[in-house]
mmJSON file of the N, C-alpha and C atoms, coordinates in Angstrom:
{"data_MODEL":{"atom_site":{
"group_PDB":["ATOM","ATOM","ATOM","ATOM","ATOM","ATOM","ATOM","ATOM","ATOM","ATOM","ATOM","ATOM","ATOM","ATOM","ATOM","ATOM","ATOM","ATOM","ATOM","ATOM","ATOM","ATOM","ATOM","ATOM","ATOM","ATOM","ATOM","ATOM","ATOM","ATOM","ATOM","ATOM","ATOM","ATOM","ATOM","ATOM","ATOM","ATOM","ATOM","ATOM","ATOM","ATOM","ATOM","ATOM","ATOM","ATOM","ATOM","ATOM","ATOM","ATOM","ATOM","ATOM","ATOM","ATOM","ATOM","ATOM","ATOM","ATOM","ATOM","ATOM","ATOM","ATOM","ATOM","ATOM","ATOM","ATOM","ATOM","ATOM","ATOM","ATOM","ATOM","ATOM","ATOM","ATOM","ATOM","ATOM","ATOM","ATOM","ATOM","ATOM","ATOM","ATOM","ATOM","ATOM","ATOM","ATOM","ATOM","ATOM","ATOM","ATOM","ATOM","ATOM","ATOM","ATOM","ATOM","ATOM","ATOM","ATOM","ATOM","ATOM","ATOM","ATOM","ATOM","ATOM","ATOM","ATOM","ATOM","ATOM","ATOM","ATOM","ATOM","ATOM","ATOM","ATOM","ATOM","ATOM","ATOM","ATOM","ATOM","ATOM","ATOM","ATOM","ATOM","ATOM","ATOM","ATOM","ATOM","ATOM","ATOM","ATOM","ATOM","ATOM","ATOM","ATOM","ATOM","ATOM","ATOM","ATOM","ATOM","ATOM","ATOM","ATOM","ATOM","ATOM","ATOM","ATOM","ATOM","ATOM","ATOM","ATOM","ATOM","ATOM","ATOM","ATOM","ATOM","ATOM","ATOM","ATOM","ATOM","ATOM","ATOM","ATOM","ATOM","ATOM","ATOM","ATOM","ATOM","ATOM","ATOM","ATOM","ATOM","ATOM","ATOM","ATOM","ATOM","ATOM","ATOM","ATOM","ATOM","ATOM","ATOM","ATOM","ATOM","ATOM","ATOM","ATOM","ATOM","ATOM","ATOM","ATOM","ATOM","ATOM","ATOM","ATOM","ATOM","ATOM","ATOM","ATOM","ATOM","ATOM","ATOM","ATOM","ATOM","ATOM","ATOM","ATOM","ATOM","ATOM","ATOM","ATOM","ATOM","ATOM","ATOM","ATOM","ATOM","ATOM","ATOM","ATOM","ATOM","ATOM","ATOM","ATOM","ATOM","ATOM","ATOM","ATOM","ATOM","ATOM"],
"id":[1,2,3,4,5,6,7,8,9,10,11,12,13,14,15,16,17,18,19,20,21,22,23,24,25,26,27,28,29,30,31,32,33,34,35,36,37,38,39,40,41,42,43,44,45,46,47,48,49,50,51,52,53,54,55,56,57,58,59,60,61,62,63,64,65,66,67,68,69,70,71,72,73,74,75,76,77,78,79,80,81,82,83,84,85,86,87,88,89,90,91,92,93,94,95,96,97,98,99,100,101,102,103,104,105,106,107,108,109,110,111,112,113,114,115,116,117,118,119,120,121,122,123,124,125,126,127,128,129,130,131,132,133,134,135,136,137,138,139,140,141,142,143,144,145,146,147,148,149,150,151,152,153,154,155,156,157,158,159,160,161,162,163,164,165,166,167,168,169,170,171,172,173,174,175,176,177,178,179,180,181,182,183,184,185,186,187,188,189,190,191,192,193,194,195,196,197,198,199,200,201,202,203,204,205,206,207,208,209,210,211,212,213,214,215,216,217,218,219,220,221,222,223,224,225,226,227,228],
"type_symbol":["N","C","C","N","C","C","N","C","C","N","C","C","N","C","C","N","C","C","N","C","C","N","C","C","N","C","C","N","C","C","N","C","C","N","C","C","N","C","C","N","C","C","N","C","C","N","C","C","N","C","C","N","C","C","N","C","C","N","C","C","N","C","C","N","C","C","N","C","C","N","C","C","N","C","C","N","C","C","N","C","C","N","C","C","N","C","C","N","C","C","N","C","C","N","C","C","N","C","C","N","C","C","N","C","C","N","C","C","N","C","C","N","C","C","N","C","C","N","C","C","N","C","C","N","C","C","N","C","C","N","C","C","N","C","C","N","C","C","N","C","C","N","C","C","N","C","C","N","C","C","N","C","C","N","C","C","N","C","C","N","C","C","N","C","C","N","C","C","N","C","C","N","C","C","N","C","C","N","C","C","N","C","C","N","C","C","N","C","C","N","C","C","N","C","C","N","C","C","N","C","C","N","C","C","N","C","C","N","C","C","N","C","C","N","C","C","N","C","C","N","C","C","N","C","C","N","C","C"],
"label_atom_id":["N","CA","C","N","CA","C","N","CA","C","N","CA","C","N","CA","C","N","CA","C","N","CA","C","N","CA","C","N","CA","C","N","CA","C","N","CA","C","N","CA","C","N","CA","C","N","CA","C","N","CA","C","N","CA","C","N","CA","C","N","CA","C","N","CA","C","N","CA","C","N","CA","C","N","CA","C","N","CA","C","N","CA","C","N","CA","C","N","CA","C","N","CA","C","N","CA","C","N","CA","C","N","CA","C","N","CA","C","N","CA","C","N","CA","C","N","CA","C","N","CA","C","N","CA","C","N","CA","C","N","CA","C","N","CA","C","N","CA","C","N","CA","C","N","CA","C","N","CA","C","N","CA","C","N","CA","C","N","CA","C","N","CA","C","N","CA","C","N","CA","C","N","CA","C","N","CA","C","N","CA","C","N","CA","C","N","CA","C","N","CA","C","N","CA","C","N","CA","C","N","CA","C","N","CA","C","N","CA","C","N","CA","C","N","CA","C","N","CA","C","N","CA","C","N","CA","C","N","CA","C","N","CA","C","N","CA","C","N","CA","C","N","CA","C","N","CA","C","N","CA","C","N","CA","C","N","CA","C","N","CA","C","N","CA","C"],
"label_alt_id":[null,null,null,null,null,null,null,null,null,null,null,null,null,null,null,null,null,null,null,null,null,null,null,null,null,null,null,null,null,null,null,null,null,null,null,null,null,null,null,null,null,null,null,null,null,null,null,null,null,null,null,null,null,null,null,null,null,null,null,null,null,null,null,null,null,null,null,null,null,null,null,null,null,null,null,null,null,null,null,null,null,null,null,null,null,null,null,null,null,null,null,null,null,null,null,null,null,null,null,null,null,null,null,null,null,null,null,null,null,null,null,null,null,null,null,null,null,null,null,null,null,null,null,null,null,null,null,null,null,null,null,null,null,null,null,null,null,null,null,null,null,null,null,null,null,null,null,null,null,null,null,null,null,null,null,null,null,null,null,null,null,null,null,null,null,null,null,null,null,null,null,null,null,null,null,null,null,null,null,null,null,null,null,null,null,null,null,null,null,null,null,null,null,null,null,null,null,null,null,null,null,null,null,null,null,null,null,null,null,null,null,null,null,null,null,null,null,null,null,null,null,null,null,null,null,null,null,null],
"label_comp_id":["MET","MET","MET","ALA","ALA","ALA","ILE","ILE","ILE","GLU","GLU","GLU","ARG","ARG","ARG","HIS","HIS","HIS","ASP","ASP","ASP","ARG","ARG","ARG","THR","THR","THR","ASP","ASP","ASP","GLU","GLU","GLU","GLN","GLN","GLN","VAL","VAL","VAL","THR","THR","THR","VAL","VAL","VAL","ALA","ALA","ALA","ALA","ALA","ALA","ALA","ALA","ALA","ARG","ARG","ARG","ALA","ALA","ALA","ILE","ILE","ILE","ALA","ALA","ALA","GLU","GLU","GLU","HIS","HIS","HIS","GLY","GLY","GLY","ALA","ALA","ALA","GLY","GLY","GLY","VAL","VAL","VAL","THR","THR","THR","CYS","CYS","CYS","ALA","ALA","ALA","THR","THR","THR","ILE","ILE","ILE","THR","THR","THR","VAL","VAL","VAL","ASP","ASP","ASP","ALA","ALA","ALA","ALA","ALA","ALA","TRP","TRP","TRP","ALA","ALA","ALA","ARG","ARG","ARG","GLY","GLY","GLY","PHE","PHE","PHE","ASN","ASN","ASN","LEU","LEU","LEU","THR","THR","THR","ARG","ARG","ARG","ILE","ILE","ILE","TYR","TYR","TYR","ARG","ARG","ARG","ARG","ARG","ARG","PRO","PRO","PRO","ASN","ASN","ASN","GLY","GLY","GLY","THR","THR","THR","ILE","ILE","ILE","HIS","HIS","HIS","ASP","ASP","ASP","ILE","ILE","ILE","LEU","LEU","LEU","GLU","GLU","GLU","CYS","CYS","CYS","THR","THR","THR","VAL","VAL","VAL","PHE","PHE","PHE","SER","SER","SER","GLU","GLU","GLU","PRO","PRO","PRO","ILE","ILE","ILE","ILE","ILE","ILE","CYS","CYS","CYS","ARG","ARG","ARG","THR","THR","THR","CYS","CYS","CYS","ARG","ARG","ARG","VAL","VAL","VAL"],
"label_asym_id":["A","A","A","A","A","A","A","A","A","A","A","A","A","A","A","A","A","A","A","A","A","A","A","A","A","A","A","A","A","A","A","A","A","A","A","A","A","A","A","A","A","A","A","A","A","A","A","A","A","A","A","A","A","A","A","A","A","A","A","A","A","A","A","A","A","A","A","A","A","A","A","A","A","A","A","A","A","A","A","A","A","A","A","A","A","A","A","A","A","A","A","A","A","A","A","A","A","A","A","A","A","A","A","A","A","A","A","A","A","A","A","A","A","A","A","A","A","A","A","A","A","A","A","A","A","A","A","A","A","A","A","A","A","A","A","A","A","A","A","A","A","A","A","A","A","A","A","A","A","A","A","A","A","A","A","A","A","A","A","A","A","A","A","A","A","A","A","A","A","A","A","A","A","A","A","A","A","A","A","A","A","A","A","A","A","A","A","A","A","A","A","A","A","A","A","A","A","A","A","A","A","A","A","A","A","A","A","A","A","A","A","A","A","A","A","A","A","A","A","A","A","A","A","A","A","A","A","A"],
"label_entity_id":["1","1","1","1","1","1","1","1","1","1","1","1","1","1","1","1","1","1","1","1","1","1","1","1","1","1","1","1","1","1","1","1","1","1","1","1","1","1","1","1","1","1","1","1","1","1","1","1","1","1","1","1","1","1","1","1","1","1","1","1","1","1","1","1","1","1","1","1","1","1","1","1","1","1","1","1","1","1","1","1","1","1","1","1","1","1","1","1","1","1","1","1","1","1","1","1","1","1","1","1","1","1","1","1","1","1","1","1","1","1","1","1","1","1","1","1","1","1","1","1","1","1","1","1","1","1","1","1","1","1","1","1","1","1","1","1","1","1","1","1","1","1","1","1","1","1","1","1","1","1","1","1","1","1","1","1","1","1","1","1","1","1","1","1","1","1","1","1","1","1","1","1","1","1","1","1","1","1","1","1","1","1","1","1","1","1","1","1","1","1","1","1","1","1","1","1","1","1","1","1","1","1","1","1","1","1","1","1","1","1","1","1","1","1","1","1","1","1","1","1","1","1","1","1","1","1","1","1"],
"label_seq_id":[1,1,1,2,2,2,3,3,3,4,4,4,5,5,5,6,6,6,7,7,7,8,8,8,9,9,9,10,10,10,11,11,11,12,12,12,13,13,13,14,14,14,15,15,15,16,16,16,17,17,17,18,18,18,19,19,19,20,20,20,21,21,21,22,22,22,23,23,23,24,24,24,25,25,25,26,26,26,27,27,27,28,28,28,29,29,29,30,30,30,31,31,31,32,32,32,33,33,33,34,34,34,35,35,35,36,36,36,37,37,37,38,38,38,39,39,39,40,40,40,41,41,41,42,42,42,43,43,43,44,44,44,45,45,45,46,46,46,47,47,47,48,48,48,49,49,49,50,50,50,51,51,51,52,52,52,53,53,53,54,54,54,55,55,55,56,56,56,57,57,57,58,58,58,59,59,59,60,60,60,61,61,61,62,62,62,63,63,63,64,64,64,65,65,65,66,66,66,67,67,67,68,68,68,69,69,69,70,70,70,71,71,71,72,72,72,73,73,73,74,74,74,75,75,75,76,76,76],
"pdbx_PDB_ins_code":[null,null,null,null,null,null,null,null,null,null,null,null,null,null,null,null,null,null,null,null,null,null,null,null,null,null,null,null,null,null,null,null,null,null,null,null,null,null,null,null,null,null,null,null,null,null,null,null,null,null,null,null,null,null,null,null,null,null,null,null,null,null,null,null,null,null,null,null,null,null,null,null,null,null,null,null,null,null,null,null,null,null,null,null,null,null,null,null,null,null,null,null,null,null,null,null,null,null,null,null,null,null,null,null,null,null,null,null,null,null,null,null,null,null,null,null,null,null,null,null,null,null,null,null,null,null,null,null,null,null,null,null,null,null,null,null,null,null,null,null,null,null,null,null,null,null,null,null,null,null,null,null,null,null,null,null,null,null,null,null,null,null,null,null,null,null,null,null,null,null,null,null,null,null,null,null,null,null,null,null,null,null,null,null,null,null,null,null,null,null,null,null,null,null,null,null,null,null,null,null,null,null,null,null,null,null,null,null,null,null,null,null,null,null,null,null,null,null,null,null,null,null,null,null,null,null,null,null],
"Cartn_x":[-8.702,-8.613,-7.517,-6.874,-5.728,-6.09,-7.242,-7.586,-7.754,-8.237,-8.362,-6.985,-6.024,-4.652,-4.034,-4.294,-3.822,-4.344,-5.609,-6.228,-5.64,-5.508,-4.98,-3.558,-2.764,-1.345,-1.077,-2.12,-1.986,-1.06,-1.249,-0.564,0.928,1.347,2.764,3.191,2.241,2.568,3.101,2.442,2.866,4.189,4.362,5.618,6.776,6.556,7.604,7.928,6.911,7.132,7.974,7.678,8.445,9.896,10.112,11.49,12.243,11.554,12.174,12.5,11.599,11.856,13.082,13.195,14.357,15.639,15.574,16.753,17.214,16.269,16.606,16.615,16.124,16.167,15.08,14.141,13.039,11.932,10.736,9.618,8.45,7.523,6.317,5.127,4.173,2.93,1.791,0.646,-0.501,-1.565,-2.554,-3.65,-4.329,-4.711,-5.348,-6.615,-7.417,-8.644,-8.405,-8.772,-8.67,-9.874,-9.612,-10.68,-11.368,-12.684,-13.454,-14.289,-15.123,-15.905,-16.824,-17.427,-18.329,-17.572,-16.373,-15.566,-15.163,-14.763,-14.349,-15.483,-16.683,-17.839,-18.139,-18.129,-18.465,-17.52,-16.252,-15.263,-14.926,-15.667,-15.438,-13.976,-13.42,-12.032,-11.917,-10.75,-10.544,-10.316,-9.927,-9.751,-9.761,-9.758,-9.682,-8.204,-7.794,-6.391,-6.143,-4.964,-4.543,-4.293,-4.097,-3.662,-2.278,-2.03,-0.702,0.424,0.209,1.261,1.567,0.58,0.814,1.705,1.458,2.289,3.716,3.856,5.182,5.893,5.172,5.728,6.297,5.54,5.988,7.227,7.253,8.39,9.649,9.509,10.671,11.026,10.122,10.298,10.617,9.77,9.975,8.625,8.688,7.494,7.315,6.092,5.77,5.165,5.827,5.36,4.514,3.502,2.671,2.999,3.575,3.948,3.548,3.107,2.791,4.062,3.947,5.053,4.693,5.522,5.268,6.228,5.677,6.487,6.072,6.856,6.507,6.711,7.44,7.729,6.752,5.854,4.893,3.62,3.081,1.829,0.843,-0.374,-1.427,-2.343],
"Cartn_y":[-0.206,0.251,-0.542,0.091,-0.504,-1.789,-1.818,-3.018,-4.23,-4.004,-5.118,-5.613,-4.69,-5.083,-5.891,-5.492,-6.266,-7.69,-7.827,-9.141,-9.961,-9.335,-10.057,-10.54,-9.765,-10.1,-10.731,-11.005,-11.51,-10.603,-9.3,-8.243,-8.132,-8.656,-8.564,-7.138,-6.266,-4.856,-4.238,-4.519,-3.979,-4.591,-5.863,-6.542,-5.944,-5.706,-5.103,-3.692,-2.947,-1.592,-1.648,-2.574,-2.705,-3.052,-3.917,-4.279,-3.081,-2.271,-1.072,-0.062,0.079,0.975,0.502,-0.8,-1.345,-1.091,-1.254,-1.067,0.392,1.323,2.737,3.503,2.892,3.526,4.547,4.702,5.653,5.314,5.773,5.545,6.429,6.55,7.338,6.46,6.425,5.705,6.717,6.323,7.225,6.633,7.437,6.979,5.775,4.832,3.62,3.327,2.466,2.029,0.649,0.464,-0.851,-1.664,-2.789,-3.626,-4.372,-4.335,-5.136,-6.129,-6.899,-7.947,-7.371,-6.224,-5.608,-5.196,-4.615,-4.248,-5.494,-6.531,-7.769,-8.339,-8.334,-8.821,-7.891,-6.598,-5.618,-5.646,-5.943,-5.986,-7.414,-8.39,-9.807,-10.214,-9.789,-10.114,-11.546,-12.129,-13.505,-13.596,-12.463,-12.443,-10.999,-10.828,-9.5,-9.171,-8.043,-7.649,-6.681,-6.734,-5.789,-4.441,-3.433,-2.137,-2.318,-1.732,-1.869,-1.416,-0.349,0.086,-0.984,-1.781,-2.887,-3.947,-4.247,-5.219,-4.696,-3.423,-2.816,-2.83,-2.501,-2.514,-3.886,-4.932,-6.295,-6.694,-6.344,-6.719,-5.976,-4.678,-3.879,-4.013,-4.599,-4.73,-3.372,-2.397,-1.043,-0.36,0.869,1.685,2.522,2.593,3.425,4.715,5.824,7.116,7.8,8.489,9.28,10.747,11.354,12.762,13.431,14.67,15.376,15.717,15.76,16.18,17.562,18.531,19.896,20.212,20.543,20.835,22.208,23.196,24.566,24.845,24.012,24.268,23.594,22.779,22.081,22.922,22.931,23.636,22.68,22.77,21.893,22.686],
"Cartn_z":[-10.741,-9.362,-8.637,-7.691,-7.002,-6.262,-5.596,-4.816,-5.728,-6.931,-7.872,-8.321,-8.445,-8.786,-7.651,-6.409,-5.258,-5.363,-5.704,-5.784,-6.937,-8.114,-9.285,-9.053,-8.34,-8.145,-6.785,-6.014,-4.652,-3.853,-4.043,-3.302,-3.631,-4.768,-5.142,-5.453,-5.819,-6.053,-4.754,-3.651,-2.357,-1.922,-2.154,-1.802,-2.604,-3.898,-4.73,-4.242,-3.833,-3.31,-2.043,-1.156,0.085,-0.207,-1.164,-1.525,-2.109,-2.917,-3.483,-2.383,-1.413,-0.283,0.487,0.706,1.412,0.619,-0.68,-1.529,-1.539,-1.595,-1.738,-0.421,0.641,1.952,2.213,1.292,1.478,0.503,0.819,-0.075,0.29,-0.632,-0.421,-0.745,0.159,-0.105,-0.041,-0.54,-0.487,0.431,0.725,1.587,0.944,1.766,1.258,2.039,1.489,2.136,2.72,3.959,4.57,4.137,3.511,2.976,4.111,4.119,5.069,4.265,4.94,4.272,3.195,3.468,2.49,1.225,1.397,0.235,-0.55,0.157,-0.51,-1.353,-0.799,-1.565,-2.738,-2.481,-3.513,-4.702,-4.473,-5.549,-5.967,-5.423,-5.748,-5.524,-4.399,-4.092,-3.586,-3.782,-3.337,-1.838,-1.217,0.23,0.724,2.025,2.629,2.811,2.252,2.316,3.457,4.004,5.035,4.384,5.216,4.707,4.089,2.918,2.311,3.24,4.028,4.947,5.986,6.363,7.294,6.673,5.406,4.693,4.566,4.189,4.067,5.42,6.462,7.824,8.154,7.873,8.197,7.393,6.126,5.279,5.705,6.001,6.383,7.856,8.641,10.085,10.704,10.399,10.896,11.092,11.521,11.667,10.412,9.934,8.779,9.317,9.081,9.566,8.506,8.936,8.033,8.251,7.258,7.329,6.02,6.092,4.845,4.085,2.781,1.918,1.402,1.701,1.268,0.139,-0.997,-2.178,-2.701,-2.405,-2.784,-4.277,-4.969,-6.376,-7.326,-6.817,-7.685,-7.814,-9.005,-9.235,-9.875,-9.411,-9.939,-10.832],
"occupancy":[1.0,1.0,1.0,1.0,1.0,1.0,1.0,1.0,1.0,1.0,1.0,1.0,1.0,1.0,1.0,1.0,1.0,1.0,1.0,1.0,1.0,1.0,1.0,1.0,1.0,1.0,1.0,1.0,1.0,1.0,1.0,1.0,1.0,1.0,1.0,1.0,1.0,1.0,1.0,1.0,1.0,1.0,1.0,1.0,1.0,1.0,1.0,1.0,1.0,1.0,1.0,1.0,1.0,1.0,1.0,1.0,1.0,1.0,1.0,1.0,1.0,1.0,1.0,1.0,1.0,1.0,1.0,1.0,1.0,1.0,1.0,1.0,1.0,1.0,1.0,1.0,1.0,1.0,1.0,1.0,1.0,1.0,1.0,1.0,1.0,1.0,1.0,1.0,1.0,1.0,1.0,1.0,1.0,1.0,1.0,1.0,1.0,1.0,1.0,1.0,1.0,1.0,1.0,1.0,1.0,1.0,1.0,1.0,1.0,1.0,1.0,1.0,1.0,1.0,1.0,1.0,1.0,1.0,1.0,1.0,1.0,1.0,1.0,1.0,1.0,1.0,1.0,1.0,1.0,1.0,1.0,1.0,1.0,1.0,1.0,1.0,1.0,1.0,1.0,1.0,1.0,1.0,1.0,1.0,1.0,1.0,1.0,1.0,1.0,1.0,1.0,1.0,1.0,1.0,1.0,1.0,1.0,1.0,1.0,1.0,1.0,1.0,1.0,1.0,1.0,1.0,1.0,1.0,1.0,1.0,1.0,1.0,1.0,1.0,1.0,1.0,1.0,1.0,1.0,1.0,1.0,1.0,1.0,1.0,1.0,1.0,1.0,1.0,1.0,1.0,1.0,1.0,1.0,1.0,1.0,1.0,1.0,1.0,1.0,1.0,1.0,1.0,1.0,1.0,1.0,1.0,1.0,1.0,1.0,1.0,1.0,1.0,1.0,1.0,1.0,1.0,1.0,1.0,1.0,1.0,1.0,1.0,1.0,1.0,1.0,1.0,1.0,1.0],
"B_iso_or_equiv":[0.0,0.0,0.0,0.0,0.0,0.0,0.0,0.0,0.0,0.0,0.0,0.0,0.0,0.0,0.0,0.0,0.0,0.0,0.0,0.0,0.0,0.0,0.0,0.0,0.0,0.0,0.0,0.0,0.0,0.0,0.0,0.0,0.0,0.0,0.0,0.0,0.0,0.0,0.0,0.0,0.0,0.0,0.0,0.0,0.0,0.0,0.0,0.0,0.0,0.0,0.0,0.0,0.0,0.0,0.0,0.0,0.0,0.0,0.0,0.0,0.0,0.0,0.0,0.0,0.0,0.0,0.0,0.0,0.0,0.0,0.0,0.0,0.0,0.0,0.0,0.0,0.0,0.0,0.0,0.0,0.0,0.0,0.0,0.0,0.0,0.0,0.0,0.0,0.0,0.0,0.0,0.0,0.0,0.0,0.0,0.0,0.0,0.0,0.0,0.0,0.0,0.0,0.0,0.0,0.0,0.0,0.0,0.0,0.0,0.0,0.0,0.0,0.0,0.0,0.0,0.0,0.0,0.0,0.0,0.0,0.0,0.0,0.0,0.0,0.0,0.0,0.0,0.0,0.0,0.0,0.0,0.0,0.0,0.0,0.0,0.0,0.0,0.0,0.0,0.0,0.0,0.0,0.0,0.0,0.0,0.0,0.0,0.0,0.0,0.0,0.0,0.0,0.0,0.0,0.0,0.0,0.0,0.0,0.0,0.0,0.0,0.0,0.0,0.0,0.0,0.0,0.0,0.0,0.0,0.0,0.0,0.0,0.0,0.0,0.0,0.0,0.0,0.0,0.0,0.0,0.0,0.0,0.0,0.0,0.0,0.0,0.0,0.0,0.0,0.0,0.0,0.0,0.0,0.0,0.0,0.0,0.0,0.0,0.0,0.0,0.0,0.0,0.0,0.0,0.0,0.0,0.0,0.0,0.0,0.0,0.0,0.0,0.0,0.0,0.0,0.0,0.0,0.0,0.0,0.0,0.0,0.0,0.0,0.0,0.0,0.0,0.0,0.0],
"pdbx_formal_charge":[null,null,null,null,null,null,null,null,null,null,null,null,null,null,null,null,null,null,null,null,null,null,null,null,null,null,null,null,null,null,null,null,null,null,null,null,null,null,null,null,null,null,null,null,null,null,null,null,null,null,null,null,null,null,null,null,null,null,null,null,null,null,null,null,null,null,null,null,null,null,null,null,null,null,null,null,null,null,null,null,null,null,null,null,null,null,null,null,null,null,null,null,null,null,null,null,null,null,null,null,null,null,null,null,null,null,null,null,null,null,null,null,null,null,null,null,null,null,null,null,null,null,null,null,null,null,null,null,null,null,null,null,null,null,null,null,null,null,null,null,null,null,null,null,null,null,null,null,null,null,null,null,null,null,null,null,null,null,null,null,null,null,null,null,null,null,null,null,null,null,null,null,null,null,null,null,null,null,null,null,null,null,null,null,null,null,null,null,null,null,null,null,null,null,null,null,null,null,null,null,null,null,null,null,null,null,null,null,null,null,null,null,null,null,null,null,null,null,null,null,null,null,null,null,null,null,null,null],
"auth_seq_id":[1,1,1,2,2,2,3,3,3,4,4,4,5,5,5,6,6,6,7,7,7,8,8,8,9,9,9,10,10,10,11,11,11,12,12,12,13,13,13,14,14,14,15,15,15,16,16,16,17,17,17,18,18,18,19,19,19,20,20,20,21,21,21,22,22,22,23,23,23,24,24,24,25,25,25,26,26,26,27,27,27,28,28,28,29,29,29,30,30,30,31,31,31,32,32,32,33,33,33,34,34,34,35,35,35,36,36,36,37,37,37,38,38,38,39,39,39,40,40,40,41,41,41,42,42,42,43,43,43,44,44,44,45,45,45,46,46,46,47,47,47,48,48,48,49,49,49,50,50,50,51,51,51,52,52,52,53,53,53,54,54,54,55,55,55,56,56,56,57,57,57,58,58,58,59,59,59,60,60,60,61,61,61,62,62,62,63,63,63,64,64,64,65,65,65,66,66,66,67,67,67,68,68,68,69,69,69,70,70,70,71,71,71,72,72,72,73,73,73,74,74,74,75,75,75,76,76,76],
"auth_comp_id":["MET","MET","MET","ALA","ALA","ALA","ILE","ILE","ILE","GLU","GLU","GLU","ARG","ARG","ARG","HIS","HIS","HIS","ASP","ASP","ASP","ARG","ARG","ARG","THR","THR","THR","ASP","ASP","ASP","GLU","GLU","GLU","GLN","GLN","GLN","VAL","VAL","VAL","THR","THR","THR","VAL","VAL","VAL","ALA","ALA","ALA","ALA","ALA","ALA","ALA","ALA","ALA","ARG","ARG","ARG","ALA","ALA","ALA","ILE","ILE","ILE","ALA","ALA","ALA","GLU","GLU","GLU","HIS","HIS","HIS","GLY","GLY","GLY","ALA","ALA","ALA","GLY","GLY","GLY","VAL","VAL","VAL","THR","THR","THR","CYS","CYS","CYS","ALA","ALA","ALA","THR","THR","THR","ILE","ILE","ILE","THR","THR","THR","VAL","VAL","VAL","ASP","ASP","ASP","ALA","ALA","ALA","ALA","ALA","ALA","TRP","TRP","TRP","ALA","ALA","ALA","ARG","ARG","ARG","GLY","GLY","GLY","PHE","PHE","PHE","ASN","ASN","ASN","LEU","LEU","LEU","THR","THR","THR","ARG","ARG","ARG","ILE","ILE","ILE","TYR","TYR","TYR","ARG","ARG","ARG","ARG","ARG","ARG","PRO","PRO","PRO","ASN","ASN","ASN","GLY","GLY","GLY","THR","THR","THR","ILE","ILE","ILE","HIS","HIS","HIS","ASP","ASP","ASP","ILE","ILE","ILE","LEU","LEU","LEU","GLU","GLU","GLU","CYS","CYS","CYS","THR","THR","THR","VAL","VAL","VAL","PHE","PHE","PHE","SER","SER","SER","GLU","GLU","GLU","PRO","PRO","PRO","ILE","ILE","ILE","ILE","ILE","ILE","CYS","CYS","CYS","ARG","ARG","ARG","THR","THR","THR","CYS","CYS","CYS","ARG","ARG","ARG","VAL","VAL","VAL"],
"auth_asym_id":["A","A","A","A","A","A","A","A","A","A","A","A","A","A","A","A","A","A","A","A","A","A","A","A","A","A","A","A","A","A","A","A","A","A","A","A","A","A","A","A","A","A","A","A","A","A","A","A","A","A","A","A","A","A","A","A","A","A","A","A","A","A","A","A","A","A","A","A","A","A","A","A","A","A","A","A","A","A","A","A","A","A","A","A","A","A","A","A","A","A","A","A","A","A","A","A","A","A","A","A","A","A","A","A","A","A","A","A","A","A","A","A","A","A","A","A","A","A","A","A","A","A","A","A","A","A","A","A","A","A","A","A","A","A","A","A","A","A","A","A","A","A","A","A","A","A","A","A","A","A","A","A","A","A","A","A","A","A","A","A","A","A","A","A","A","A","A","A","A","A","A","A","A","A","A","A","A","A","A","A","A","A","A","A","A","A","A","A","A","A","A","A","A","A","A","A","A","A","A","A","A","A","A","A","A","A","A","A","A","A","A","A","A","A","A","A","A","A","A","A","A","A","A","A","A","A","A","A"],
"auth_atom_id":["N","CA","C","N","CA","C","N","CA","C","N","CA","C","N","CA","C","N","CA","C","N","CA","C","N","CA","C","N","CA","C","N","CA","C","N","CA","C","N","CA","C","N","CA","C","N","CA","C","N","CA","C","N","CA","C","N","CA","C","N","CA","C","N","CA","C","N","CA","C","N","CA","C","N","CA","C","N","CA","C","N","CA","C","N","CA","C","N","CA","C","N","CA","C","N","CA","C","N","CA","C","N","CA","C","N","CA","C","N","CA","C","N","CA","C","N","CA","C","N","CA","C","N","CA","C","N","CA","C","N","CA","C","N","CA","C","N","CA","C","N","CA","C","N","CA","C","N","CA","C","N","CA","C","N","CA","C","N","CA","C","N","CA","C","N","CA","C","N","CA","C","N","CA","C","N","CA","C","N","CA","C","N","CA","C","N","CA","C","N","CA","C","N","CA","C","N","CA","C","N","CA","C","N","CA","C","N","CA","C","N","CA","C","N","CA","C","N","CA","C","N","CA","C","N","CA","C","N","CA","C","N","CA","C","N","CA","C","N","CA","C","N","CA","C","N","CA","C","N","CA","C","N","CA","C","N","CA","C","N","CA","C","N","CA","C"],
"pdbx_PDB_model_num":[1,1,1,1,1,1,1,1,1,1,1,1,1,1,1,1,1,1,1,1,1,1,1,1,1,1,1,1,1,1,1,1,1,1,1,1,1,1,1,1,1,1,1,1,1,1,1,1,1,1,1,1,1,1,1,1,1,1,1,1,1,1,1,1,1,1,1,1,1,1,1,1,1,1,1,1,1,1,1,1,1,1,1,1,1,1,1,1,1,1,1,1,1,1,1,1,1,1,1,1,1,1,1,1,1,1,1,1,1,1,1,1,1,1,1,1,1,1,1,1,1,1,1,1,1,1,1,1,1,1,1,1,1,1,1,1,1,1,1,1,1,1,1,1,1,1,1,1,1,1,1,1,1,1,1,1,1,1,1,1,1,1,1,1,1,1,1,1,1,1,1,1,1,1,1,1,1,1,1,1,1,1,1,1,1,1,1,1,1,1,1,1,1,1,1,1,1,1,1,1,1,1,1,1,1,1,1,1,1,1,1,1,1,1,1,1,1,1,1,1,1,1,1,1,1,1,1,1]
}}}
């Protein structure tokens, strides 16, 4: 699960994503769960993590917009 990866890497996955977004000038993130104390206990996390978009926002020093991506050529 992603939150466990955040914990194992001390959120370096999100930091690397922010750096890639800065390098390429664009990025796509997905919906995330904001960890609270109950989640931290339930997943035995070492700390309570911020929303990944908040971390990306701080690293890029910008606003992270949430917009739908419409792809008419993709089929599921």
